[in-house]
C-alpha positions as CSV (number, residue, x, y, z in Angstrom):
1,M,-26.4,14.3,-175.1
2,G,-29.9,14.0,-173.5
3,N,-29.2,10.5,-172.3
4,I,-25.8,11.5,-170.8
5,K,-25.5,13.8,-167.6
6,V,-22.0,15.5,-166.9
7,G,-21.5,16.4,-163.4
8,L,-19.9,19.8,-162.4
9,T,-17.3,18.4,-159.8
10,P,-14.0,19.1,-161.7
11,A,-12.1,16.7,-159.2
12,N,-13.5,13.9,-160.9
13,Q,-15.6,14.2,-164.1
14,S,-15.9,10.6,-164.8
15,E,-18.0,10.1,-161.7
16,G,-20.5,12.7,-163.0
17,I,-21.1,10.6,-166.2
18,T,-24.3,8.4,-166.2
19,E,-25.6,6.1,-168.9
20,Q,-29.0,5.2,-169.6
21,E,-27.9,1.7,-171.1
22,G,-25.2,1.3,-168.3
23,R,-22.3,-0.9,-169.4
24,P,-21.9,-0.4,-173.1
25,L,-20.5,3.2,-172.9
26,R,-18.2,1.8,-170.2
27,R,-16.9,-0.8,-172.3
28,S,-16.4,1.5,-175.0
29,S,-14.4,3.9,-172.6
30,M,-12.3,1.0,-171.4
31,S,-11.6,0.0,-175.1
32,S,-10.3,3.3,-175.7
33,R,-7.9,3.5,-172.8
34,V,-6.4,0.3,-173.8
35,T,-6.0,1.5,-177.3
36,S,-4.4,4.5,-176.3
37,A,-2.0,2.7,-173.8
38,V,-1.0,0.3,-176.6
39,K,-0.2,3.2,-178.8
40,F,1.9,4.9,-176.0
41,L,3.6,1.7,-175.3
42,D,4.5,1.4,-179.2
43,V,5.7,5.0,-179.1
44,G,8.0,4.2,-176.2
45,M,9.4,1.1,-178.2
46,E,10.0,3.1,-181.1
47,I,12.1,5.9,-179.3
48,E,14.0,3.2,-177.5
49,E,15.0,1.4,-180.7
50,E,15.9,4.6,-182.0
51,L,18.1,5.6,-179.4
52,T,19.6,1.9,-179.3
53,S,20.5,2.6,-182.8
54,L,21.8,5.8,-182.6
55,L,23.8,5.0,-179.3
56,P,24.5,1.5,-179.4
57,T,27.0,1.8,-176.5
58,L,24.5,3.4,-174.1
59,D,23.3,1.2,-171.2
60,R,19.8,-0.2,-171.7
61,E,18.5,1.0,-168.4
62,K,19.5,4.7,-169.3
63,I,17.7,4.2,-173.0
64,I,14.4,3.2,-171.2
65,C,14.9,6.4,-168.7
66,I,15.3,8.9,-171.7
67,A,12.6,7.2,-173.5
68,E,10.0,7.8,-170.5
69,H,11.2,11.3,-170.2
70,L,10.7,12.0,-173.7
71,T,7.2,10.7,-173.6
72,D,5.9,11.5,-170.1
73,V,7.8,14.9,-169.4
74,I,8.5,16.4,-172.7
75,G,5.1,15.2,-174.5
76,V,6.8,13.1,-177.5
77,Q,3.6,11.3,-179.0
78,Q,5.0,10.0,-182.2
79,K,8.3,9.0,-183.7
80,S,8.1,12.3,-185.7
81,D,7.8,14.5,-182.8
82,L,11.6,13.7,-182.0
83,L,12.4,16.7,-184.4
84,F,11.3,19.1,-181.9
85,V,13.7,17.9,-179.2
86,E,16.1,20.3,-177.8
87,V,19.4,20.2,-176.3
88,E,17.9,21.2,-172.9
89,D,15.5,18.1,-172.7
90,L,18.4,15.6,-172.8
91,K,21.2,17.3,-170.8
92,P,20.5,15.2,-167.6
93,F,21.1,12.0,-169.2
94,L,23.7,12.5,-172.0
95,T,26.9,14.1,-173.0
96,P,27.2,17.0,-175.2
97,I,28.4,14.8,-177.9
98,Q,25.7,12.3,-177.4
99,I,23.1,14.8,-177.6
100,R,24.5,16.6,-180.6
101,K,24.3,13.0,-182.4
102,L,20.8,12.5,-181.3
103,L,19.7,15.8,-182.4
104,L,21.6,15.6,-185.8
105,A,19.9,12.2,-186.6
106,F,16.7,13.4,-185.3
107,K,16.8,16.4,-187.7
108,G,17.9,14.9,-190.7
109,D,15.5,11.7,-190.2
110,G,13.8,12.5,-193.5
111,N,16.9,12.3,-195.5
112,R,18.8,9.3,-193.8
113,P,18.1,5.6,-194.3
114,E,15.5,4.0,-191.9
115,N,18.7,2.1,-189.8
116,L,21.7,4.7,-189.1
117,N,23.8,1.8,-188.5
118,D,23.5,0.9,-192.4
119,T,26.7,2.8,-193.6
120,I,29.1,0.0,-194.6
121,T,28.3,-2.9,-197.0
122,L,29.2,-5.6,-194.5
123,E,27.7,-9.0,-193.6
124,P,27.9,-10.5,-190.1
125,C,29.8,-13.6,-189.4
126,P,27.9,-16.8,-188.8
127,A,29.2,-16.8,-185.2
128,A,27.4,-13.8,-184.4
129,S,24.5,-14.3,-186.6
130,A,22.3,-14.7,-183.3
131,E,23.2,-11.0,-182.4
132,T,23.4,-9.5,-185.6
133,S,20.4,-11.0,-187.5
134,S,18.1,-8.4,-186.6
135,H,19.9,-5.8,-188.8
136,P,18.1,-5.1,-192.4
137,P,20.0,-5.5,-195.7
138,H,22.8,-2.8,-196.3
139,P,22.3,0.2,-198.7
140,S,24.6,0.6,-201.9
141,S,27.9,2.1,-201.6
142,S,26.9,5.5,-202.8
143,T,24.2,5.6,-199.8
144,S,27.3,5.1,-197.7
145,T,29.6,7.8,-199.1
146,T,26.5,10.1,-199.1
147,M,25.8,9.2,-195.3
148,Y,29.6,9.7,-194.3
149,N,29.8,13.1,-195.7
150,H,26.5,14.1,-193.8
151,Y,27.2,12.4,-190.6
152,S,31.2,12.2,-190.5
153,S,30.9,13.5,-186.7
154,C,29.2,10.5,-185.5
155,W,30.7,8.0,-187.9
156,V,31.3,5.6,-185.2
157,S,27.7,5.2,-184.6
158,H,27.2,3.9,-188.1
159,L,30.2,1.5,-188.2
160,Q,29.2,-2.0,-188.4
161,I,32.1,-4.7,-187.4
162,P,33.1,-6.7,-190.2
163,W,32.6,-10.1,-188.4
164,E,32.6,-12.0,-191.6
165,R,36.0,-11.3,-192.4
166,F,37.5,-12.4,-189.2
167,P,39.8,-15.6,-189.0
168,L,37.9,-18.7,-188.9
169,R,39.8,-19.8,-185.7
170,L,38.4,-16.4,-184.2
171,S,34.7,-17.0,-185.1
172,H,34.9,-20.5,-183.4
173,A,36.5,-18.8,-180.2
174,I,33.6,-16.3,-180.2
175,T,30.9,-19.1,-180.5
176,R,32.7,-21.0,-177.6
177,R,33.2,-17.8,-175.7
178,D,36.8,-18.7,-175.5
179,R,39.9,-16.3,-175.4
180,A,41.1,-15.0,-178.8
181,H,44.4,-16.5,-180.0
182,P,46.9,-13.5,-180.1
183,E,47.7,-14.0,-183.9
184,D,43.9,-14.2,-184.7
185,R,43.4,-10.8,-182.3
186,R,45.9,-9.1,-184.4
187,S,44.2,-10.0,-187.8
188,M,41.0,-8.7,-186.0
189,V,42.4,-5.3,-185.1
190,R,43.9,-4.8,-188.8
191,I,40.5,-5.9,-190.3
192,V,38.6,-3.6,-187.8
193,V,41.1,-0.4,-188.6
194,E,40.5,-0.9,-192.3
195,A,36.7,-0.7,-191.8
196,M,37.2,2.4,-189.7
197,Q,39.2,3.9,-192.3
198,V,36.4,3.9,-194.6
199,H,35.0,6.7,-192.6
200,C,38.1,8.5,-191.2
201,R,41.6,7.9,-192.3
202,N,43.1,8.6,-189.0
203,P,40.7,8.2,-186.3
204,K,41.2,9.9,-182.7
205,R,41.7,8.0,-179.5
206,A,38.1,8.7,-178.6
207,F,36.7,7.2,-181.7
208,C,39.0,4.3,-181.2
209,E,37.7,3.7,-177.8
210,E,34.1,3.9,-179.0
211,V,34.9,0.8,-181.3
212,A,36.7,-0.9,-178.7
213,K,33.8,-0.7,-176.3
214,I,31.5,-2.0,-179.1
215,I,33.5,-5.2,-179.4
216,V,34.3,-5.9,-175.8
217,N,30.7,-5.2,-174.7
218,R,29.5,-7.5,-177.5
219,Y,31.9,-10.5,-176.9
220,P,33.7,-9.9,-173.2
221,Q,34.7,-13.5,-172.7
222,T,36.9,-13.4,-176.2
223,F,38.2,-9.6,-176.2
224,A,37.9,-8.3,-172.6
225,D,40.8,-7.9,-170.3
226,F,40.8,-10.4,-167.4
227,T,43.5,-11.4,-164.8
228,E,44.5,-15.2,-164.6
229,K,42.0,-15.7,-161.8
230,G,39.0,-14.1,-164.2
231,E,38.8,-10.9,-162.6
232,R,37.8,-7.9,-165.0
233,L,40.7,-5.2,-165.3
234,G,39.5,-1.8,-165.3
235,C,37.3,-0.7,-168.0
236,G,38.1,-4.0,-169.9
237,H,38.7,-2.7,-173.3
238,Y,42.2,-0.9,-172.6
239,S,44.3,-3.5,-174.3
240,L,42.0,-3.7,-177.7
241,L,42.0,0.1,-177.6
242,R,45.8,0.2,-177.5
243,S,46.0,-2.3,-180.1
244,I,43.5,-0.5,-182.4
245,K,45.3,3.1,-181.8
246,S,48.7,1.7,-182.4
247,R,47.6,0.2,-185.6
248,V,45.9,3.4,-186.7
249,E,49.3,5.2,-186.1
250,H,51.1,2.7,-187.8
251,V,49.2,2.5,-191.0
252,N,49.3,6.8,-191.1
253,R,53.1,6.7,-190.2
254,D,53.7,8.2,-193.9
255,N,50.5,9.8,-194.5
256,T,51.1,13.5,-193.6
257,T,47.8,14.8,-195.2
258,H,45.9,13.4,-192.6
259,R,48.0,14.1,-189.6
260,L,46.2,15.2,-186.6
261,R,49.0,17.0,-184.7
262,Q,50.7,20.1,-186.1
263,T,54.8,19.9,-186.3
264,K,55.8,21.8,-183.0
265,R,57.6,24.9,-183.8
266,T,60.3,26.4,-181.6
267,R,60.0,29.5,-180.0
268,N,62.1,31.8,-182.2
269,E,60.7,30.3,-185.2
270,E,59.0,32.3,-187.6
271,D,56.2,31.3,-189.8
272,Y,55.0,33.6,-192.5
273,S,52.3,32.6,-195.2
274,P,52.7,33.9,-198.6
275,N,49.9,36.2,-198.3
276,S,50.8,37.8,-194.7
277,S,52.2,41.2,-194.6
278,G,55.4,39.9,-192.7
279,T,54.1,39.8,-189.3
280,P,54.4,36.0,-187.8
281,P,51.1,34.7,-186.8
282,K,49.9,35.3,-183.0
283,K,50.3,32.6,-180.8
284,V,48.0,32.2,-177.9
285,R,47.0,29.9,-174.9
286,C,44.0,27.8,-175.3
287,L,41.6,26.3,-172.9
288,V,43.2,22.9,-172.9
289,D,46.3,24.4,-171.3
290,S,44.2,24.9,-168.0
291,Y,42.7,21.4,-167.8
292,G,43.1,20.1,-164.3
293,C,43.7,23.6,-162.8
294,I,42.0,25.5,-160.2
295,N,44.0,28.6,-160.2
296,W,45.6,28.6,-163.8
297,Q,45.9,32.2,-164.1
298,P,44.8,34.5,-161.3
299,V,43.9,38.1,-162.3
300,E,43.5,39.9,-158.8
301,L,46.9,40.8,-157.1
302,P,47.1,39.8,-153.6
303,E,45.8,42.2,-150.7
304,G,47.9,45.1,-150.2
305,E,50.3,44.3,-153.2
306,T,51.3,45.9,-156.5
307,P,53.2,44.9,-159.4
308,A,56.0,47.0,-158.2
309,S,55.9,45.2,-154.7
310,L,55.9,41.8,-156.5
311,E,58.9,42.6,-158.6
312,E,60.6,43.7,-155.3
313,K,59.8,40.5,-153.6
314,K,61.0,38.6,-156.8
315,H,64.5,40.4,-156.7
316,I,64.7,39.7,-152.9
317,L,64.2,35.9,-153.6
318,L,67.0,36.0,-156.1
319,T,69.2,37.7,-153.6
320,I,68.7,35.2,-151.1
321,F,69.2,32.1,-153.3
322,N,72.1,33.5,-155.0
323,S,73.7,34.1,-151.3
324,Q,72.4,31.0,-149.4
325,G,71.4,28.3,-152.0
326,P,68.6,26.3,-152.6
327,G,68.4,25.5,-148.6
328,A,66.9,28.7,-147.9
329,V,63.6,27.5,-149.3
330,E,63.0,26.4,-145.6
331,R,63.1,29.9,-144.5
332,P,59.7,31.5,-143.6
333,D,60.0,34.7,-145.5
334,V,60.9,32.9,-148.5
335,D,57.8,30.6,-148.1
336,D,55.6,34.0,-147.7
337,F,57.3,35.6,-150.7
338,M,56.8,32.6,-153.1
339,C,53.2,32.3,-152.2
340,L,52.7,36.2,-152.7
341,T,54.4,36.2,-156.0
342,Y,52.3,33.0,-157.4
343,I,50.6,35.2,-159.8
344,S,53.9,36.5,-161.2
345,Q,55.3,32.9,-161.5
346,Q,51.9,31.9,-163.5
347,Q,52.1,34.8,-166.0
348,L,55.9,33.8,-166.6
349,I,55.0,30.1,-166.9
350,N,51.7,30.8,-169.2
351,S,53.6,33.5,-171.5
352,C,53.0,32.9,-175.2
353,P,55.4,32.1,-176.7
354,S,56.5,30.0,-173.8
355,L,59.9,30.4,-172.1
356,S,62.3,27.4,-171.8
357,V,62.6,25.5,-168.6
358,A,66.3,27.1,-167.9
359,E,64.9,30.6,-168.4
360,I,62.1,30.0,-165.9
361,Q,64.6,28.7,-163.4
362,E,66.9,31.7,-163.9
363,Q,64.1,34.0,-162.8
364,W,62.4,31.8,-160.2
365,P,65.1,29.3,-159.2
366,F,63.2,28.6,-155.7
367,L,60.4,27.0,-157.7
368,F,62.8,24.1,-158.7
369,T,63.2,23.2,-155.4
370,R,61.0,20.3,-153.9
371,K,59.0,22.4,-151.3
372,G,58.7,25.3,-153.8
373,L,57.5,23.0,-156.7
374,S,55.2,21.0,-154.2
375,N,53.5,24.4,-153.0
376,H,53.1,25.7,-156.3
377,F,51.6,22.9,-157.7
378,Y,49.4,22.7,-154.7
379,K,48.0,26.2,-155.4
380,L,47.8,25.3,-159.2
381,T,45.7,22.0,-158.7
382,G,44.5,21.8,-155.2
383,I,46.5,18.5,-155.0
384,D,49.6,18.0,-152.6
385,I,51.6,16.0,-154.9
386,S,54.0,14.8,-152.1
387,E,51.1,13.0,-150.3
388,R,49.3,11.9,-153.7
389,L,52.6,10.2,-154.7
390,S,53.1,8.7,-151.6
391,Q,49.9,7.2,-151.2
392,A,50.1,6.0,-154.8
393,L,53.6,4.4,-154.1
394,I,51.9,2.6,-151.0
395,T,48.7,1.3,-152.6
396,K,50.1,0.5,-156.1
397,G,53.3,-0.8,-154.6
398,R,51.4,-3.5,-152.5
399,R,49.4,-4.6,-155.6
400,I,52.6,-5.1,-157.5
401,I,54.6,-7.0,-154.7
402,N,51.1,-9.1,-154.1
403,Y,50.8,-9.9,-157.8
404,F,54.5,-11.3,-158.1
405,S,54.5,-13.0,-154.9
406,S,51.3,-14.8,-155.8
407,Q,53.0,-16.5,-158.8
408,K,56.5,-17.2,-157.9
409,L,57.1,-20.2,-159.9
410,K,56.3,-18.4,-163.0
411,W,59.2,-15.9,-162.6
412,N,62.9,-16.3,-163.3
413,L,65.4,-16.5,-160.8
414,G,66.3,-12.9,-160.2
415,I,62.7,-12.3,-159.6
416,R,62.4,-15.1,-157.2
417,T,65.5,-14.3,-155.2
418,L,63.9,-10.7,-154.8
419,I,60.8,-11.9,-153.6
420,Q,62.5,-13.9,-151.0
421,Q,64.4,-10.9,-149.8
422,I,61.0,-9.2,-149.4
423,E,59.4,-11.7,-147.8
424,S,62.3,-12.1,-145.3
425,E,61.8,-8.4,-144.2
426,G,58.2,-9.6,-143.0
427,V,55.6,-6.9,-142.7
428,L,57.1,-4.1,-145.0
429,T,56.9,-0.4,-143.8
430,N,55.5,1.9,-145.9
431,N,58.8,3.4,-147.3
432,K,60.0,0.1,-148.3
433,V,56.9,-0.8,-150.3
434,G,57.6,1.7,-153.3
435,T,61.2,0.8,-153.4
436,A,60.3,-3.0,-153.5
437,A,57.7,-2.5,-156.2
438,I,60.0,-0.3,-158.4
439,L,62.9,-3.0,-158.0
440,L,60.5,-5.8,-159.0
441,M,59.4,-3.9,-161.9
442,M,63.2,-3.3,-162.9
443,K,63.7,-7.0,-162.7
444,Y,60.8,-7.7,-164.8
445,Y,61.7,-5.5,-167.5
446,K,65.2,-6.5,-167.2
447,E,66.6,-3.2,-166.3
448,D,69.9,-2.6,-164.2
449,E,69.6,-1.2,-161.0
450,D,72.4,1.3,-161.4
451,S,70.2,3.2,-164.1
452,L,67.8,4.2,-161.2
453,F,70.0,3.7,-157.9
454,V,73.1,4.8,-156.6
455,L,74.5,3.1,-153.6
456,A,76.7,5.0,-151.3
457,D,78.3,4.9,-147.8
458,E,75.9,5.1,-144.9
459,T,78.2,7.9,-143.7
460,S,78.0,9.9,-146.6
461,T,76.2,13.4,-146.6
462,R,74.5,15.3,-149.4
463,M,77.4,17.6,-149.7
464,S,80.1,14.9,-150.0
465,L,78.1,12.9,-152.5
466,E,77.7,16.3,-154.6
467,A,81.5,17.0,-154.4
468,E,82.1,13.4,-156.0
469,S,82.9,13.5,-159.8
470,N,81.6,10.1,-160.7
471,L,78.2,10.9,-160.3
472,P,76.0,10.1,-163.3
473,I,74.8,13.1,-165.5
474,T,71.0,11.7,-165.5
475,P,68.9,11.8,-162.5
476,R,69.4,8.9,-159.7
477,L,67.9,8.0,-156.3
478,I,70.9,7.7,-154.0
479,M,70.6,5.2,-151.5
480,L,72.6,4.9,-148.2
481,G,73.6,1.3,-147.4
482,K,75.1,-1.6,-149.4
483,K,71.8,-3.1,-150.7
484,S,69.1,-0.7,-152.5
485,F,66.2,-2.7,-150.8
486,M,67.4,-2.7,-147.3
487,K,68.3,1.1,-147.0
């Protein structure tokens, strides 16, 4: 220490270091910095590889951000430090399920294979050898069984697609980045579902979607959803997801032991277990019932109201409806009473066991009018359903009309004739866009207009139409005029 003097300036202690021999010590310091930087980069790359193997569908940019966060903020200095990562450390970047997958893998790192994806004895096909050559040899089937039992909650992360079993024509299409032939696509779906059932006999839709994402992300030109103009449709994997899920349901059609849904029970049905004391099991509402709602079950009564006053208003509403009919819903006092008794309406709707629609309508008839239902839905979800439906008919309707109009020669005579009628109208008003789109869809699916629309005389009134005995039993849209599109 006699040859080295350390300065007392805390802001930059390196400036207080002097060397009797000059450069040799500085070179040693620089070398150590380079070495530590290389080790730091190696740790970051190891973490990135680990995250990629555990969550193969995660974006590359997000993986890099997570790796940097773990090394810079959390303080992970080596791969074994991942054992001490907690849920709070990953919350800003991942969903709860993804975090659980990672933590399960981190904490079980000493008892699992080096590559978590190695759980099925499957080899990549020649067409995909370039992308899959980095995978190490697969473990034995006994190891796969053990891994499945231990990591059954995240088996999708372990699944390897059996590319080598795909039809030869499909492998060539993958190599050339061509679209898959429908027959080959169906064969591929059967093979993939068979591989999925090694892990789970009846996979849920969420798991099927993850598998569909993996396939589409790897070979989008062959399997993704595109329009005829080459534009990607939505998420790109919806049609493949639907095919995979349909196949899963098909192969499990007689498999009652792995059925996900319980058989629906009627309200008055009693289900006694052999060990029960004769009391039917209690049925309660669960959190799923309230999804999408902002006011699912209010607790506090309206200001100045009591249960007795709300019950009195309910009887007043029943009296008004019985004397004046559903048209009385436009009365201001009815509107006010329906708003104040919202808590009573929801208590009845959410009662368990649930009541039938007819029983609810008997107690709250104004709830089954257009205005009553729209106002109730707005208080329940915060969404004006009438406005939302109108906007959807306009935006989606114009898209449907433009799609059919852009491919006139492709359609049959009935669709072409309807397109000509629509074009003869010029610029469609908003109230005709929805009708035109619905008619086009009915023509496309070869449905009769009478199954949805009823044409009536222009001078007809609602009361005169309701008095007619030849109206169908099922709901219809009554259009005044000779043509459903013109009126």
